[in-house]
C-alpha positions as CSV (number, residue, x, y, z in Angstrom):
1,M,-103.1,48.7,29.8
2,K,-103.0,48.4,33.6
3,K,-102.2,52.1,33.9
4,I,-105.1,53.1,31.6
5,L,-107.5,51.0,33.8
6,I,-106.2,52.6,37.0
7,F,-106.6,56.0,35.3
8,L,-110.2,55.3,34.3
9,V,-111.2,54.0,37.7
10,A,-109.6,57.1,39.3
11,I,-111.6,59.4,37.0
12,T,-114.8,57.6,37.7
13,I,-114.3,57.8,41.5
14,L,-113.5,61.5,41.2
15,G,-116.5,62.1,39.0
16,L,-118.8,60.4,41.6
17,A,-117.2,62.4,44.4
18,F,-117.8,65.7,42.6
19,Y,-121.4,64.8,41.8
20,Y,-122.1,64.0,45.4
21,M,-120.5,67.2,46.6
22,Y,-122.5,69.2,44.0
23,E,-125.8,67.6,45.1
24,M,-124.9,68.3,48.8
25,Y,-124.3,72.0,47.9
26,Q,-127.6,72.2,46.0
27,F,-129.5,70.7,48.8
28,A,-127.9,72.9,51.4
29,K,-129.1,75.9,49.3
30,G,-132.6,74.5,49.5
31,V,-132.7,73.2,45.9
32,Q,-134.4,69.8,45.5
33,A,-131.9,67.1,44.6
34,D,-132.6,65.1,41.5
35,T,-133.9,61.9,43.1
36,P,-136.2,61.5,46.1
37,K,-134.1,58.6,47.3
38,F,-131.0,60.9,47.5
39,V,-133.0,63.5,49.5
40,E,-134.4,60.8,51.8
41,S,-130.8,59.5,52.4
42,L,-129.6,63.0,53.4
43,I,-132.5,63.4,55.8
44,E,-132.0,60.0,57.3
45,N,-128.2,60.4,57.7
46,Q,-127.9,64.0,58.8
47,I,-130.7,64.5,61.3
48,Q,-130.4,63.6,65.0
49,S,-132.7,63.3,67.9
50,G,-133.3,66.8,69.4
51,D,-133.0,68.6,66.1
52,I,-135.7,71.3,65.5
53,I,-137.5,71.5,62.2
54,F,-139.3,74.6,60.8
55,Q,-141.8,75.0,57.9
56,T,-144.4,77.3,56.5
57,S,-147.7,75.9,57.5
58,K,-150.8,75.8,55.2
59,S,-153.1,76.3,58.2
60,E,-155.7,79.0,58.3
61,Q,-153.7,81.1,60.8
62,S,-150.3,80.7,59.2
63,K,-150.3,84.0,57.2
64,A,-151.4,85.9,60.3
65,I,-148.5,84.4,62.3
66,Q,-146.1,85.3,59.5
67,L,-147.3,88.9,59.5
68,A,-147.3,89.3,63.2
69,T,-143.8,87.8,63.7
70,K,-142.3,89.0,60.5
71,S,-141.1,85.5,59.7
72,K,-141.5,83.0,56.8
73,Y,-141.8,80.1,59.3
74,S,-145.1,79.6,61.1
75,H,-144.8,76.0,62.4
76,M,-142.1,73.8,64.0
77,G,-141.5,70.6,65.9
78,I,-138.8,68.6,67.5
79,I,-137.3,65.5,65.9
80,Y,-136.8,62.1,67.5
81,R,-135.3,59.0,66.0
82,N,-137.1,55.8,66.9
83,N,-136.4,52.2,65.8
84,D,-138.8,52.6,62.9
85,G,-137.5,56.0,61.7
86,L,-137.6,59.8,62.3
87,Y,-140.6,61.5,63.8
88,V,-141.6,65.1,64.4
89,Y,-143.1,65.7,67.8
90,E,-145.5,68.6,67.2
91,A,-148.4,70.6,68.6
92,I,-151.2,70.5,66.1
93,E,-154.7,69.2,67.0
94,P,-153.9,67.2,69.0
95,V,-150.2,67.1,70.1
96,K,-148.7,64.0,68.5
97,R,-145.7,62.4,66.7
98,T,-145.7,62.6,62.9
99,P,-143.4,60.6,60.5
100,I,-140.9,63.2,59.2
101,K,-141.8,62.7,55.5
102,E,-145.4,63.2,56.2
103,W,-144.6,66.3,58.2
104,I,-142.4,67.8,55.5
105,N,-145.0,67.1,52.7
106,R,-147.7,68.9,54.8
107,G,-145.8,72.2,54.6
108,E,-145.9,74.8,51.9
109,N,-144.0,73.5,48.8
110,G,-142.4,70.8,51.0
111,E,-139.9,73.4,52.2
112,F,-138.2,72.9,55.6
113,V,-135.2,74.0,57.7
114,V,-133.6,71.8,60.3
115,K,-131.6,73.4,63.1
116,R,-129.5,72.0,65.9
117,L,-128.2,73.1,69.3
118,K,-124.7,74.3,68.7
119,N,-123.3,72.3,71.6
120,A,-125.6,69.3,71.0
121,E,-122.8,66.8,71.4
122,E,-122.2,68.0,74.9
123,V,-125.7,68.8,76.1
124,L,-128.0,66.2,74.3
125,T,-126.7,63.1,76.0
126,K,-128.7,59.9,75.9
127,E,-130.0,60.7,79.4
128,T,-131.0,64.3,78.5
129,L,-132.8,63.2,75.4
130,A,-134.7,60.6,77.5
131,K,-135.7,63.3,79.9
132,M,-136.8,65.6,77.0
133,K,-139.0,62.8,75.7
134,Q,-140.4,62.3,79.2
135,V,-141.3,66.0,79.4
136,G,-142.8,65.8,76.0
137,N,-144.9,62.8,76.8
138,K,-147.1,64.7,79.2
139,F,-148.4,66.9,76.4
140,I,-149.4,64.0,74.1
141,G,-153.0,64.2,73.1
142,K,-153.4,67.8,74.5
143,H,-155.4,70.3,72.4
144,Y,-153.7,72.9,70.3
145,D,-153.8,76.3,72.0
146,L,-155.5,78.8,69.7
147,Y,-155.2,81.5,72.3
148,F,-151.4,81.2,72.8
149,E,-151.6,81.0,76.6
150,W,-148.5,80.0,78.6
151,S,-150.3,77.4,80.7
152,D,-149.8,73.6,80.1
153,D,-153.6,73.0,79.7
154,R,-153.3,73.5,75.9
155,I,-150.1,74.1,73.9
156,Y,-148.9,75.6,70.6
157,C,-146.0,74.5,68.4
158,S,-143.2,76.7,69.5
159,E,-144.3,76.6,73.2
160,L,-144.1,72.8,73.0
161,V,-140.5,72.8,71.7
162,W,-139.4,75.6,74.1
163,K,-140.8,73.8,77.2
164,I,-139.3,70.5,76.2
165,Y,-135.8,72.1,75.9
166,K,-136.2,74.2,79.1
167,E,-137.6,71.4,81.3
168,G,-135.7,68.5,79.7
169,A,-132.3,70.1,79.0
170,N,-132.3,73.4,80.9
171,V,-131.8,75.3,77.7
172,E,-133.8,78.3,76.7
173,I,-134.0,78.7,72.9
174,G,-135.3,82.0,71.7
175,E,-136.3,85.1,73.7
176,L,-139.7,85.0,75.4
177,Q,-141.9,87.9,74.4
178,K,-145.3,89.5,75.2
179,M,-148.2,89.6,72.8
180,S,-147.6,93.3,72.6
181,D,-144.2,92.7,70.9
182,F,-145.9,91.4,67.8
183,D,-147.0,93.5,64.8
184,I,-150.8,93.4,64.9
185,S,-151.3,96.3,62.5
186,S,-152.3,94.3,59.4
187,K,-156.0,93.7,58.6
188,L,-155.6,89.9,58.7
189,V,-153.9,89.9,62.1
190,K,-156.5,92.3,63.5
191,E,-159.3,90.0,62.3
192,K,-157.7,86.9,63.8
193,M,-157.1,88.7,67.1
194,K,-160.7,89.9,67.2
195,E,-162.0,86.4,66.3
196,R,-160.0,84.9,69.2
197,Y,-160.1,87.5,71.9
198,G,-162.9,89.9,71.1
199,D,-162.0,93.3,72.7
200,N,-159.8,91.7,75.4
201,I,-156.5,90.9,73.8
202,P,-154.0,89.7,76.4
203,M,-151.2,92.0,75.4
204,N,-149.1,91.0,78.4
205,E,-149.3,87.2,77.8
206,K,-145.9,85.5,77.7
207,V,-145.3,83.9,74.3
208,I,-142.6,82.2,72.3
209,S,-142.8,82.3,68.5
210,P,-141.2,80.1,65.8
211,A,-139.5,83.3,64.6
212,Q,-137.7,83.8,67.9
213,M,-136.6,80.2,68.0
214,F,-135.5,80.2,64.4
215,K,-133.2,83.2,64.9
216,S,-131.8,82.0,68.2
217,D,-128.0,82.1,68.6
218,E,-128.2,78.7,70.4
219,L,-129.0,77.0,67.0
220,S,-127.1,76.4,63.8
221,T,-128.6,75.2,60.5
222,V,-128.1,71.6,59.6
223,L,-130.3,71.0,56.6
224,M,-132.6,72.9,54.2
225,G,-134.8,71.5,51.6
226,N,-137.8,72.0,49.2
């Protein structure tokens, strides 16, 4: 009888272990796990301060950004863990901290990708993260930069994350480009450019896009979800 009980307990433990591994595999592929609590647990336990999160925005300009940069992802932010949970520090209108669940739900279909600096354990020390937060704090409340200028007067999403990493950790994530590097041939992009700049498009303006940061060799994928 004792052997049967031990066998049944072992089978139960193995079954639970396989179920957990299956759910992890499904979630890593971007498939929604069965229960919201399970998803929340993954987010809470796997994400670290300094991680970068990407999504497809529902904003008016999102499609134009996707076409111009040839990327699915049009919005991003940097994650910080506070005593009361995880927040995404992002450049919208205005620059602010947003609870991570609220941020995820705001994106298209609730899809997101979290990436992390490959050598985060070495680079993102407690002191470095504190410095990154300090750099970021100077942008709090600033207006979103509709013109994608490189100055600090106003700021857009990828510019915010790039500058926080550069000034706070001395790490450059993604290759800086010029406006002329983007594909502005589509009708929608042309309309947006005309709306913003008239006939004086700043083709030599320095820019960093979510697409460039997403494909950076400095980062590895931590989590995907929808």
